[in-house]
C-alpha positions, 0 to 999 in steps of 0.5 A: 506510506505503509504506516499511513495506509495501515492507519486508514485501514485501522480507522475503517475498522473502527480501531478495533483491537487485534487487527493491527498486524493484518492492517500493516501486512495489507498496507505493505502489500498495497504500497508494494502493488502501487510501487510496482505499478508506478515502476512498470509505467516508468519503464514503459514510458522510457521504452517509448522515448 
């Protein structure tokens, strides 16, 4: 998932050389946020069962 998100970030910036690490770091952060959001929603749903 991170690799795919990093690829799309690179694509948006025209695959310019030199931004690969930033693409990866930002993609990691994005996936982490989405994962945490999904996890907290699952926990919230379980508490209301």
